[in-house]
mmCIF file of the N, C-alpha and C atoms, coordinates in Angstrom:
data_MODEL
# 
_entry.id   MODEL 
# 
loop_
_atom_site.group_PDB 
_atom_site.id 
_atom_site.type_symbol 
_atom_site.label_atom_id 
_atom_site.label_alt_id 
_atom_site.label_comp_id 
_atom_site.label_asym_id 
_atom_site.label_entity_id 
_atom_site.label_seq_id 
_atom_site.pdbx_PDB_ins_code 
_atom_site.Cartn_x 
_atom_site.Cartn_y 
_atom_site.Cartn_z 
_atom_site.occupancy 
_atom_site.B_iso_or_equiv 
_atom_site.pdbx_formal_charge 
_atom_site.auth_seq_id 
_atom_site.auth_comp_id 
_atom_site.auth_asym_id 
_atom_site.auth_atom_id 
_atom_site.pdbx_PDB_model_num 
ATOM 1   N N  . GLY A 1 1  ? 7.977   -21.868 -32.634 1.00 0.00 ? 1  GLY A N  1 
ATOM 2   C CA . GLY A 1 1  ? 9.267   -21.259 -32.812 1.00 0.00 ? 1  GLY A CA 1 
ATOM 3   C C  . GLY A 1 1  ? 10.368  -22.275 -32.610 1.00 0.00 ? 1  GLY A C  1 
ATOM 4   N N  . VAL A 1 2  ? 11.567  -21.848 -32.945 1.00 0.00 ? 2  VAL A N  1 
ATOM 5   C CA . VAL A 1 2  ? 12.766  -22.682 -32.825 1.00 0.00 ? 2  VAL A CA 1 
ATOM 6   C C  . VAL A 1 2  ? 13.875  -21.813 -32.254 1.00 0.00 ? 2  VAL A C  1 
ATOM 7   N N  . ASN A 1 3  ? 14.679  -22.381 -31.339 1.00 0.00 ? 3  ASN A N  1 
ATOM 8   C CA . ASN A 1 3  ? 15.810  -21.604 -30.833 1.00 0.00 ? 3  ASN A CA 1 
ATOM 9   C C  . ASN A 1 3  ? 16.904  -21.526 -31.899 1.00 0.00 ? 3  ASN A C  1 
ATOM 10  N N  . LYS A 1 4  ? 17.880  -20.662 -31.711 1.00 0.00 ? 4  LYS A N  1 
ATOM 11  C CA . LYS A 1 4  ? 18.929  -20.436 -32.714 1.00 0.00 ? 4  LYS A CA 1 
ATOM 12  C C  . LYS A 1 4  ? 19.711  -21.691 -33.037 1.00 0.00 ? 4  LYS A C  1 
ATOM 13  N N  . ALA A 1 5  ? 19.938  -22.555 -32.058 1.00 0.00 ? 5  ALA A N  1 
ATOM 14  C CA . ALA A 1 5  ? 20.703  -23.785 -32.270 1.00 0.00 ? 5  ALA A CA 1 
ATOM 15  C C  . ALA A 1 5  ? 19.874  -24.879 -32.945 1.00 0.00 ? 5  ALA A C  1 
ATOM 16  N N  . GLY A 1 6  ? 18.550  -24.695 -32.982 1.00 0.00 ? 6  GLY A N  1 
ATOM 17  C CA . GLY A 1 6  ? 17.681  -25.695 -33.583 1.00 0.00 ? 6  GLY A CA 1 
ATOM 18  C C  . GLY A 1 6  ? 17.443  -26.907 -32.705 1.00 0.00 ? 6  GLY A C  1 
ATOM 19  N N  . THR A 1 7  ? 17.794  -26.826 -31.435 1.00 0.00 ? 7  THR A N  1 
ATOM 20  C CA . THR A 1 7  ? 17.659  -27.965 -30.526 1.00 0.00 ? 7  THR A CA 1 
ATOM 21  C C  . THR A 1 7  ? 16.378  -27.940 -29.718 1.00 0.00 ? 7  THR A C  1 
ATOM 22  N N  . ILE A 1 8  ? 15.689  -26.806 -29.716 1.00 0.00 ? 8  ILE A N  1 
ATOM 23  C CA . ILE A 1 8  ? 14.450  -26.672 -28.954 1.00 0.00 ? 8  ILE A CA 1 
ATOM 24  C C  . ILE A 1 8  ? 13.389  -26.034 -29.842 1.00 0.00 ? 8  ILE A C  1 
ATOM 25  N N  . ARG A 1 9  ? 12.217  -26.628 -29.846 1.00 0.00 ? 9  ARG A N  1 
ATOM 26  C CA . ARG A 1 9  ? 11.063  -26.048 -30.530 1.00 0.00 ? 9  ARG A CA 1 
ATOM 27  C C  . ARG A 1 9  ? 10.054  -25.684 -29.447 1.00 0.00 ? 9  ARG A C  1 
ATOM 28  N N  . PHE A 1 10 ? 9.214   -24.686 -29.714 1.00 0.00 ? 10 PHE A N  1 
ATOM 29  C CA . PHE A 1 10 ? 8.267   -24.263 -28.693 1.00 0.00 ? 10 PHE A CA 1 
ATOM 30  C C  . PHE A 1 10 ? 6.997   -23.727 -29.306 1.00 0.00 ? 10 PHE A C  1 
ATOM 31  N N  . LEU A 1 11 ? 5.930   -23.791 -28.510 1.00 0.00 ? 11 LEU A N  1 
ATOM 32  C CA . LEU A 1 11 ? 4.637   -23.203 -28.864 1.00 0.00 ? 11 LEU A CA 1 
ATOM 33  C C  . LEU A 1 11 ? 4.221   -22.299 -27.720 1.00 0.00 ? 11 LEU A C  1 
ATOM 34  N N  . ASN A 1 12 ? 3.750   -21.107 -28.056 1.00 0.00 ? 12 ASN A N  1 
ATOM 35  C CA . ASN A 1 12 ? 3.166   -20.207 -27.068 1.00 0.00 ? 12 ASN A CA 1 
ATOM 36  C C  . ASN A 1 12 ? 1.653   -20.374 -27.159 1.00 0.00 ? 12 ASN A C  1 
ATOM 37  N N  . PHE A 1 13 ? 0.965   -20.207 -26.066 1.00 0.00 ? 13 PHE A N  1 
ATOM 38  C CA . PHE A 1 13 ? -0.461  -20.451 -26.019 1.00 0.00 ? 13 PHE A CA 1 
ATOM 39  C C  . PHE A 1 13 ? -1.267  -19.252 -26.485 1.00 0.00 ? 13 PHE A C  1 
ATOM 40  N N  . MET A 1 14 ? -2.325  -19.507 -27.257 1.00 0.00 ? 14 MET A N  1 
ATOM 41  C CA . MET A 1 14 ? -3.205  -18.472 -27.760 1.00 0.00 ? 14 MET A CA 1 
ATOM 42  C C  . MET A 1 14 ? -3.871  -17.755 -26.593 1.00 0.00 ? 14 MET A C  1 
ATOM 43  N N  . GLY A 1 15 ? -4.003  -16.455 -26.718 1.00 0.00 ? 15 GLY A N  1 
ATOM 44  C CA . GLY A 1 15 ? -4.636  -15.674 -25.676 1.00 0.00 ? 15 GLY A CA 1 
ATOM 45  C C  . GLY A 1 15 ? -3.685  -15.262 -24.571 1.00 0.00 ? 15 GLY A C  1 
ATOM 46  N N  . THR A 1 16 ? -2.414  -15.593 -24.733 1.00 0.00 ? 16 THR A N  1 
ATOM 47  C CA . THR A 1 16 ? -1.413  -15.182 -23.752 1.00 0.00 ? 16 THR A CA 1 
ATOM 48  C C  . THR A 1 16 ? -0.410  -14.277 -24.429 1.00 0.00 ? 16 THR A C  1 
ATOM 49  N N  . LYS A 1 17 ? 0.207   -13.425 -23.648 1.00 0.00 ? 17 LYS A N  1 
ATOM 50  C CA . LYS A 1 17 ? 1.281   -12.600 -24.189 1.00 0.00 ? 17 LYS A CA 1 
ATOM 51  C C  . LYS A 1 17 ? 2.531   -13.454 -24.281 1.00 0.00 ? 17 LYS A C  1 
ATOM 52  N N  . ARG A 1 18 ? 3.428   -13.075 -25.174 1.00 0.00 ? 18 ARG A N  1 
ATOM 53  C CA . ARG A 1 18 ? 4.692   -13.789 -25.262 1.00 0.00 ? 18 ARG A CA 1 
ATOM 54  C C  . ARG A 1 18 ? 5.351   -13.724 -23.889 1.00 0.00 ? 18 ARG A C  1 
ATOM 55  N N  . GLY A 1 19 ? 5.789   -14.841 -23.403 1.00 0.00 ? 19 GLY A N  1 
ATOM 56  C CA . GLY A 1 19 ? 6.404   -14.891 -22.094 1.00 0.00 ? 19 GLY A CA 1 
ATOM 57  C C  . GLY A 1 19 ? 5.460   -15.305 -20.981 1.00 0.00 ? 19 GLY A C  1 
ATOM 58  N N  . ASP A 1 20 ? 4.158   -15.486 -21.298 1.00 0.00 ? 20 ASP A N  1 
ATOM 59  C CA . ASP A 1 20 ? 3.213   -15.926 -20.270 1.00 0.00 ? 20 ASP A CA 1 
ATOM 60  C C  . ASP A 1 20 ? 3.368   -17.414 -19.970 1.00 0.00 ? 20 ASP A C  1 
ATOM 61  N N  . LEU A 1 21 ? 3.411   -18.238 -21.007 1.00 0.00 ? 21 LEU A N  1 
ATOM 62  C CA . LEU A 1 21 ? 3.540   -19.681 -20.845 1.00 0.00 ? 21 LEU A CA 1 
ATOM 63  C C  . LEU A 1 21 ? 3.970   -20.282 -22.170 1.00 0.00 ? 21 LEU A C  1 
ATOM 64  N N  . THR A 1 22 ? 4.917   -21.204 -22.118 1.00 0.00 ? 22 THR A N  1 
ATOM 65  C CA . THR A 1 22 ? 5.444   -21.813 -23.334 1.00 0.00 ? 22 THR A CA 1 
ATOM 66  C C  . THR A 1 22 ? 5.461   -23.325 -23.184 1.00 0.00 ? 22 THR A C  1 
ATOM 67  N N  . LEU A 1 23 ? 5.098   -24.033 -24.242 1.00 0.00 ? 23 LEU A N  1 
ATOM 68  C CA . LEU A 1 23 ? 5.210   -25.481 -24.317 1.00 0.00 ? 23 LEU A CA 1 
ATOM 69  C C  . LEU A 1 23 ? 6.506   -25.776 -25.064 1.00 0.00 ? 23 LEU A C  1 
ATOM 70  N N  . VAL A 1 24 ? 7.412   -26.524 -24.431 1.00 0.00 ? 24 VAL A N  1 
ATOM 71  C CA . VAL A 1 24 ? 8.761   -26.713 -24.962 1.00 0.00 ? 24 VAL A CA 1 
ATOM 72  C C  . VAL A 1 24 ? 8.989   -28.166 -25.355 1.00 0.00 ? 24 VAL A C  1 
ATOM 73  N N  . PHE A 1 25 ? 9.573   -28.345 -26.547 1.00 0.00 ? 25 PHE A N  1 
ATOM 74  C CA . PHE A 1 25 ? 9.917   -29.667 -27.068 1.00 0.00 ? 25 PHE A CA 1 
ATOM 75  C C  . PHE A 1 25 ? 11.422  -29.696 -27.293 1.00 0.00 ? 25 PHE A C  1 
ATOM 76  N N  . PHE A 1 26 ? 12.115  -30.621 -26.662 1.00 0.00 ? 26 PHE A N  1 
ATOM 77  C CA . PHE A 1 26 ? 13.558  -30.724 -26.847 1.00 0.00 ? 26 PHE A CA 1 
ATOM 78  C C  . PHE A 1 26 ? 13.833  -31.585 -28.067 1.00 0.00 ? 26 PHE A C  1 
ATOM 79  N N  . SER A 1 27 ? 13.942  -30.946 -29.229 1.00 0.00 ? 27 SER A N  1 
ATOM 80  C CA . SER A 1 27 ? 14.059  -31.670 -30.490 1.00 0.00 ? 27 SER A CA 1 
ATOM 81  C C  . SER A 1 27 ? 15.365  -32.429 -30.615 1.00 0.00 ? 27 SER A C  1 
ATOM 82  N N  . GLU A 1 28 ? 16.380  -32.074 -29.840 1.00 0.00 ? 28 GLU A N  1 
ATOM 83  C CA . GLU A 1 28 ? 17.628  -32.826 -29.915 1.00 0.00 ? 28 GLU A CA 1 
ATOM 84  C C  . GLU A 1 28 ? 17.454  -34.233 -29.344 1.00 0.00 ? 28 GLU A C  1 
ATOM 85  N N  . ARG A 1 29 ? 16.475  -34.436 -28.464 1.00 0.00 ? 29 ARG A N  1 
ATOM 86  C CA . ARG A 1 29 ? 16.207  -35.760 -27.895 1.00 0.00 ? 29 ARG A CA 1 
ATOM 87  C C  . ARG A 1 29 ? 15.484  -36.664 -28.894 1.00 0.00 ? 29 ARG A C  1 
ATOM 88  N N  . ALA A 1 30 ? 14.629  -36.082 -29.715 1.00 0.00 ? 30 ALA A N  1 
ATOM 89  C CA . ALA A 1 30 ? 13.843  -36.852 -30.686 1.00 0.00 ? 30 ALA A CA 1 
ATOM 90  C C  . ALA A 1 30 ? 13.571  -35.984 -31.904 1.00 0.00 ? 30 ALA A C  1 
ATOM 91  N N  . PRO A 1 31 ? 14.604  -35.652 -32.705 1.00 0.00 ? 31 PRO A N  1 
ATOM 92  C CA . PRO A 1 31 ? 14.420  -34.715 -33.825 1.00 0.00 ? 31 PRO A CA 1 
ATOM 93  C C  . PRO A 1 31 ? 13.400  -35.159 -34.857 1.00 0.00 ? 31 PRO A C  1 
ATOM 94  N N  . GLN A 1 32 ? 13.220  -36.447 -35.041 1.00 0.00 ? 32 GLN A N  1 
ATOM 95  C CA . GLN A 1 32 ? 12.258  -36.931 -36.021 1.00 0.00 ? 32 GLN A CA 1 
ATOM 96  C C  . GLN A 1 32 ? 10.829  -36.735 -35.555 1.00 0.00 ? 32 GLN A C  1 
ATOM 97  N N  . ASP A 1 33 ? 10.631  -36.587 -34.248 1.00 0.00 ? 33 ASP A N  1 
ATOM 98  C CA . ASP A 1 33 ? 9.282   -36.412 -33.701 1.00 0.00 ? 33 ASP A CA 1 
ATOM 99  C C  . ASP A 1 33 ? 8.813   -34.966 -33.724 1.00 0.00 ? 33 ASP A C  1 
ATOM 100 N N  . PHE A 1 34 ? 9.659   -34.048 -33.326 1.00 0.00 ? 34 PHE A N  1 
ATOM 101 C CA . PHE A 1 34 ? 9.250   -32.668 -33.117 1.00 0.00 ? 34 PHE A CA 1 
ATOM 102 C C  . PHE A 1 34 ? 9.502   -31.793 -34.343 1.00 0.00 ? 34 PHE A C  1 
ATOM 103 N N  . THR A 1 35 ? 8.902   -32.175 -35.464 1.00 0.00 ? 35 THR A N  1 
ATOM 104 C CA . THR A 1 35 ? 9.044   -31.399 -36.690 1.00 0.00 ? 35 THR A CA 1 
ATOM 105 C C  . THR A 1 35 ? 8.056   -30.238 -36.680 1.00 0.00 ? 35 THR A C  1 
ATOM 106 N N  . GLU A 1 36 ? 8.363   -29.190 -37.426 1.00 0.00 ? 36 GLU A N  1 
ATOM 107 C CA . GLU A 1 36 ? 7.447   -28.048 -37.521 1.00 0.00 ? 36 GLU A CA 1 
ATOM 108 C C  . GLU A 1 36 ? 6.078   -28.491 -38.009 1.00 0.00 ? 36 GLU A C  1 
ATOM 109 N N  . GLU A 1 37 ? 6.061   -29.380 -38.994 1.00 0.00 ? 37 GLU A N  1 
ATOM 110 C CA . GLU A 1 37 ? 4.800   -29.852 -39.559 1.00 0.00 ? 37 GLU A CA 1 
ATOM 111 C C  . GLU A 1 37 ? 3.944   -30.531 -38.489 1.00 0.00 ? 37 GLU A C  1 
ATOM 112 N N  . ARG A 1 38 ? 4.553   -31.372 -37.696 1.00 0.00 ? 38 ARG A N  1 
ATOM 113 C CA . ARG A 1 38 ? 3.798   -32.084 -36.662 1.00 0.00 ? 38 ARG A CA 1 
ATOM 114 C C  . ARG A 1 38 ? 3.347   -31.134 -35.559 1.00 0.00 ? 38 ARG A C  1 
ATOM 115 N N  . LEU A 1 39 ? 4.217   -30.213 -35.145 1.00 0.00 ? 39 LEU A N  1 
ATOM 116 C CA . LEU A 1 39 ? 3.842   -29.257 -34.110 1.00 0.00 ? 39 LEU A CA 1 
ATOM 117 C C  . LEU A 1 39 ? 2.724   -28.337 -34.575 1.00 0.00 ? 39 LEU A C  1 
ATOM 118 N N  . SER A 1 40 ? 2.711   -27.985 -35.843 1.00 0.00 ? 40 SER A N  1 
ATOM 119 C CA . SER A 1 40 ? 1.698   -27.059 -36.353 1.00 0.00 ? 40 SER A CA 1 
ATOM 120 C C  . SER A 1 40 ? 0.291   -27.647 -36.285 1.00 0.00 ? 40 SER A C  1 
ATOM 121 N N  . THR A 1 41 ? 0.166   -28.957 -36.148 1.00 0.00 ? 41 THR A N  1 
ATOM 122 C CA . THR A 1 41 ? -1.164  -29.562 -36.037 1.00 0.00 ? 41 THR A CA 1 
ATOM 123 C C  . THR A 1 41 ? -1.858  -29.169 -34.741 1.00 0.00 ? 41 THR A C  1 
ATOM 124 N N  . TYR A 1 42 ? -1.118  -28.652 -33.763 1.00 0.00 ? 42 TYR A N  1 
ATOM 125 C CA . TYR A 1 42 ? -1.703  -28.249 -32.483 1.00 0.00 ? 42 TYR A CA 1 
ATOM 126 C C  . TYR A 1 42 ? -2.085  -26.780 -32.446 1.00 0.00 ? 42 TYR A C  1 
ATOM 127 N N  . ILE A 1 43 ? -1.706  -26.018 -33.435 1.00 0.00 ? 43 ILE A N  1 
ATOM 128 C CA . ILE A 1 43 ? -2.004  -24.586 -33.444 1.00 0.00 ? 43 ILE A CA 1 
ATOM 129 C C  . ILE A 1 43 ? -3.513  -24.382 -33.520 1.00 0.00 ? 43 ILE A C  1 
ATOM 130 N N  . GLY A 1 44 ? -4.029  -23.588 -32.591 1.00 0.00 ? 44 GLY A N  1 
ATOM 131 C CA . GLY A 1 44 ? -5.455  -23.281 -32.549 1.00 0.00 ? 44 GLY A CA 1 
ATOM 132 C C  . GLY A 1 44 ? -6.312  -24.333 -31.879 1.00 0.00 ? 44 GLY A C  1 
ATOM 133 N N  . LYS A 1 45 ? -5.712  -25.395 -31.345 1.00 0.00 ? 45 LYS A N  1 
ATOM 134 C CA . LYS A 1 45 ? -6.469  -26.454 -30.698 1.00 0.00 ? 45 LYS A CA 1 
ATOM 135 C C  . LYS A 1 45 ? -6.305  -26.388 -29.191 1.00 0.00 ? 45 LYS A C  1 
ATOM 136 N N  . LYS A 1 46 ? -7.306  -26.892 -28.497 1.00 0.00 ? 46 LYS A N  1 
ATOM 137 C CA . LYS A 1 46 ? -7.212  -27.039 -27.053 1.00 0.00 ? 46 LYS A CA 1 
ATOM 138 C C  . LYS A 1 46 ? -6.504  -28.356 -26.778 1.00 0.00 ? 46 LYS A C  1 
ATOM 139 N N  . ILE A 1 47 ? -5.536  -28.306 -25.870 1.00 0.00 ? 47 ILE A N  1 
ATOM 140 C CA . ILE A 1 47 ? -4.784  -29.513 -25.554 1.00 0.00 ? 47 ILE A CA 1 
ATOM 141 C C  . ILE A 1 47 ? -4.630  -29.669 -24.041 1.00 0.00 ? 47 ILE A C  1 
ATOM 142 N N  . ARG A 1 48 ? -4.358  -30.894 -23.641 1.00 0.00 ? 48 ARG A N  1 
ATOM 143 C CA . ARG A 1 48 ? -3.989  -31.208 -22.261 1.00 0.00 ? 48 ARG A CA 1 
ATOM 144 C C  . ARG A 1 48 ? -2.571  -31.772 -22.335 1.00 0.00 ? 48 ARG A C  1 
ATOM 145 N N  . VAL A 1 49 ? -1.701  -31.279 -21.464 1.00 0.00 ? 49 VAL A N  1 
ATOM 146 C CA . VAL A 1 49 ? -0.290  -31.652 -21.504 1.00 0.00 ? 49 VAL A CA 1 
ATOM 147 C C  . VAL A 1 49 ? 0.138   -32.224 -20.166 1.00 0.00 ? 49 VAL A C  1 
ATOM 148 N N  . ASN A 1 50 ? 0.913   -33.289 -20.207 1.00 0.00 ? 50 ASN A N  1 
ATOM 149 C CA . ASN A 1 50 ? 1.513   -33.874 -19.020 1.00 0.00 ? 50 ASN A CA 1 
ATOM 150 C C  . ASN A 1 50 ? 3.022   -33.740 -19.188 1.00 0.00 ? 50 ASN A C  1 
ATOM 151 N N  . GLY A 1 51 ? 3.626   -32.771 -18.493 1.00 0.00 ? 51 GLY A N  1 
ATOM 152 C CA . GLY A 1 51 ? 5.055   -32.532 -18.669 1.00 0.00 ? 51 GLY A CA 1 
ATOM 153 C C  . GLY A 1 51 ? 5.688   -31.998 -17.405 1.00 0.00 ? 51 GLY A C  1 
ATOM 154 N N  . THR A 1 52 ? 6.890   -31.489 -17.546 1.00 0.00 ? 52 THR A N  1 
ATOM 155 C CA . THR A 1 52 ? 7.646   -30.948 -16.432 1.00 0.00 ? 52 THR A CA 1 
ATOM 156 C C  . THR A 1 52 ? 7.574   -29.426 -16.467 1.00 0.00 ? 52 THR A C  1 
ATOM 157 N N  . VAL A 1 53 ? 7.083   -28.833 -15.385 1.00 0.00 ? 53 VAL A N  1 
ATOM 158 C CA . VAL A 1 53 ? 6.942   -27.384 -15.305 1.00 0.00 ? 53 VAL A CA 1 
ATOM 159 C C  . VAL A 1 53 ? 8.210   -26.798 -14.696 1.00 0.00 ? 53 VAL A C  1 
ATOM 160 N N  . SER A 1 54 ? 8.717   -25.729 -15.331 1.00 0.00 ? 54 SER A N  1 
ATOM 161 C CA . SER A 1 54 ? 9.878   -25.007 -14.820 1.00 0.00 ? 54 SER A CA 1 
ATOM 162 C C  . SER A 1 54 ? 9.759   -23.550 -15.247 1.00 0.00 ? 54 SER A C  1 
ATOM 163 N N  . VAL A 1 55 ? 10.723  -22.747 -14.851 1.00 0.00 ? 55 VAL A N  1 
ATOM 164 C CA . VAL A 1 55 ? 10.759  -21.342 -15.251 1.00 0.00 ? 55 VAL A CA 1 
ATOM 165 C C  . VAL A 1 55 ? 12.101  -21.093 -15.921 1.00 0.00 ? 55 VAL A C  1 
ATOM 166 N N  . TYR A 1 56 ? 12.057  -20.470 -17.099 1.00 0.00 ? 56 TYR A N  1 
ATOM 167 C CA . TYR A 1 56 ? 13.271  -20.114 -17.819 1.00 0.00 ? 56 TYR A CA 1 
ATOM 168 C C  . TYR A 1 56 ? 13.212  -18.628 -18.139 1.00 0.00 ? 56 TYR A C  1 
ATOM 169 N N  . ASP A 1 57 ? 14.181  -17.891 -17.694 1.00 0.00 ? 57 ASP A N  1 
ATOM 170 C CA . ASP A 1 57 ? 14.265  -16.456 -17.952 1.00 0.00 ? 57 ASP A CA 1 
ATOM 171 C C  . ASP A 1 57 ? 12.971  -15.738 -17.556 1.00 0.00 ? 57 ASP A C  1 
ATOM 172 N N  . GLY A 1 58 ? 12.384  -16.178 -16.443 1.00 0.00 ? 58 GLY A N  1 
ATOM 173 C CA . GLY A 1 58 ? 11.169  -15.551 -15.935 1.00 0.00 ? 58 GLY A CA 1 
ATOM 174 C C  . GLY A 1 58 ? 9.881   -16.033 -16.566 1.00 0.00 ? 58 GLY A C  1 
ATOM 175 N N  . THR A 1 59 ? 9.965   -16.943 -17.525 1.00 0.00 ? 59 THR A N  1 
ATOM 176 C CA . THR A 1 59 ? 8.785   -17.439 -18.226 1.00 0.00 ? 59 THR A CA 1 
ATOM 177 C C  . THR A 1 59 ? 8.476   -18.873 -17.823 1.00 0.00 ? 59 THR A C  1 
ATOM 178 N N  . PRO A 1 60 ? 7.255   -19.154 -17.325 1.00 0.00 ? 60 PRO A N  1 
ATOM 179 C CA . PRO A 1 60 ? 6.889   -20.543 -17.033 1.00 0.00 ? 60 PRO A CA 1 
ATOM 180 C C  . PRO A 1 60 ? 6.867   -21.350 -18.326 1.00 0.00 ? 60 PRO A C  1 
ATOM 181 N N  . GLN A 1 61 ? 7.347   -22.592 -18.237 1.00 0.00 ? 61 GLN A N  1 
ATOM 182 C CA . GLN A 1 61 ? 7.313   -23.454 -19.406 1.00 0.00 ? 61 GLN A CA 1 
ATOM 183 C C  . GLN A 1 61 ? 6.994   -24.881 -18.990 1.00 0.00 ? 61 GLN A C  1 
ATOM 184 N N  . ILE A 1 62 ? 6.385   -25.599 -19.918 1.00 0.00 ? 62 ILE A N  1 
ATOM 185 C CA . ILE A 1 62 ? 6.087   -27.011 -19.724 1.00 0.00 ? 62 ILE A CA 1 
ATOM 186 C C  . ILE A 1 62 ? 6.903   -27.769 -20.761 1.00 0.00 ? 62 ILE A C  1 
ATOM 187 N N  . ALA A 1 63 ? 7.792   -28.636 -20.303 1.00 0.00 ? 63 ALA A N  1 
ATOM 188 C CA . ALA A 1 63 ? 8.638   -29.405 -21.216 1.00 0.00 ? 63 ALA A CA 1 
ATOM 189 C C  . ALA A 1 63 ? 8.076   -30.814 -21.364 1.00 0.00 ? 63 ALA A C  1 
ATOM 190 N N  . ILE A 1 64 ? 8.055   -31.296 -22.611 1.00 0.00 ? 64 ILE A N  1 
ATOM 191 C CA . ILE A 1 64 ? 7.621   -32.666 -22.849 1.00 0.00 ? 64 ILE A CA 1 
ATOM 192 C C  . ILE A 1 64 ? 8.690   -33.399 -23.652 1.00 0.00 ? 64 ILE A C  1 
ATOM 193 N N  . ASP A 1 65 ? 8.681   -34.723 -23.512 1.00 0.00 ? 65 ASP A N  1 
ATOM 194 C CA . ASP A 1 65 ? 9.664   -35.557 -24.199 1.00 0.00 ? 65 ASP A CA 1 
ATOM 195 C C  . ASP A 1 65 ? 9.084   -36.325 -25.377 1.00 0.00 ? 65 ASP A C  1 
ATOM 196 N N  . SER A 1 66 ? 7.745   -36.463 -25.413 1.00 0.00 ? 66 SER A N  1 
ATOM 197 C CA . SER A 1 66 ? 7.131   -37.186 -26.528 1.00 0.00 ? 66 SER A CA 1 
ATOM 198 C C  . SER A 1 66 ? 5.708   -36.678 -26.743 1.00 0.00 ? 66 SER A C  1 
ATOM 199 N N  . PHE A 1 67 ? 5.179   -36.962 -27.917 1.00 0.00 ? 67 PHE A N  1 
ATOM 200 C CA . PHE A 1 67 ? 3.823   -36.532 -28.242 1.00 0.00 ? 67 PHE A CA 1 
ATOM 201 C C  . PHE A 1 67 ? 2.768   -37.309 -27.453 1.00 0.00 ? 67 PHE A C  1 
ATOM 202 N N  . SER A 1 68 ? 3.165   -38.414 -26.844 1.00 0.00 ? 68 SER A N  1 
ATOM 203 C CA . SER A 1 68 ? 2.203   -39.158 -26.020 1.00 0.00 ? 68 SER A CA 1 
ATOM 204 C C  . SER A 1 68 ? 1.793   -38.363 -24.790 1.00 0.00 ? 68 SER A C  1 
ATOM 205 N N  . GLN A 1 69 ? 2.512   -37.284 -24.487 1.00 0.00 ? 69 GLN A N  1 
ATOM 206 C CA . GLN A 1 69 ? 2.207   -36.431 -23.349 1.00 0.00 ? 69 GLN A CA 1 
ATOM 207 C C  . GLN A 1 69 ? 1.229   -35.311 -23.706 1.00 0.00 ? 69 GLN A C  1 
ATOM 208 N N  . ILE A 1 70 ? 0.746   -35.277 -24.953 1.00 0.00 ? 70 ILE A N  1 
ATOM 209 C CA . ILE A 1 70 ? -0.207  -34.266 -25.400 1.00 0.00 ? 70 ILE A CA 1 
ATOM 210 C C  . ILE A 1 70 ? -1.510  -34.965 -25.803 1.00 0.00 ? 70 ILE A C  1 
ATOM 211 N N  . GLU A 1 71 ? -2.608  -34.421 -25.307 1.00 0.00 ? 71 GLU A N  1 
ATOM 212 C CA . GLU A 1 71 ? -3.928  -34.923 -25.671 1.00 0.00 ? 71 GLU A CA 1 
ATOM 213 C C  . GLU A 1 71 ? -4.736  -33.773 -26.251 1.00 0.00 ? 71 GLU A C  1 
ATOM 214 N N  . THR A 1 72 ? -5.289  -33.952 -27.438 1.00 0.00 ? 72 THR A N  1 
ATOM 215 C CA . THR A 1 72 ? -6.153  -32.947 -28.039 1.00 0.00 ? 72 THR A CA 1 
ATOM 216 C C  . THR A 1 72 ? -7.538  -33.098 -27.437 1.00 0.00 ? 72 THR A C  1 
ATOM 217 N N  . LEU A 1 73 ? -8.116  -31.974 -26.991 1.00 0.00 ? 73 LEU A N  1 
ATOM 218 C CA . LEU A 1 73 ? -9.448  -32.012 -26.356 1.00 0.00 ? 73 LEU A CA 1 
ATOM 219 C C  . LEU A 1 73 ? -10.540 -31.752 -27.373 1.00 0.00 ? 73 LEU A C  1 
# 
């Protein structure tokens, strides 16, 4: 998904309800990196993420700054 301003892209994890856990990409920091096409390559895959955990509007989220923080298992 993408927020209304287009500055944040996100993926929700399979097997979770919306709002359970979200992987967040701040596309305004690196817009050329966090394209929909590139993010879609992770859909349906198991991944390991090294990022910053926080809570936004009651939903836990993991924020990453680059794709080097994601490992496909």
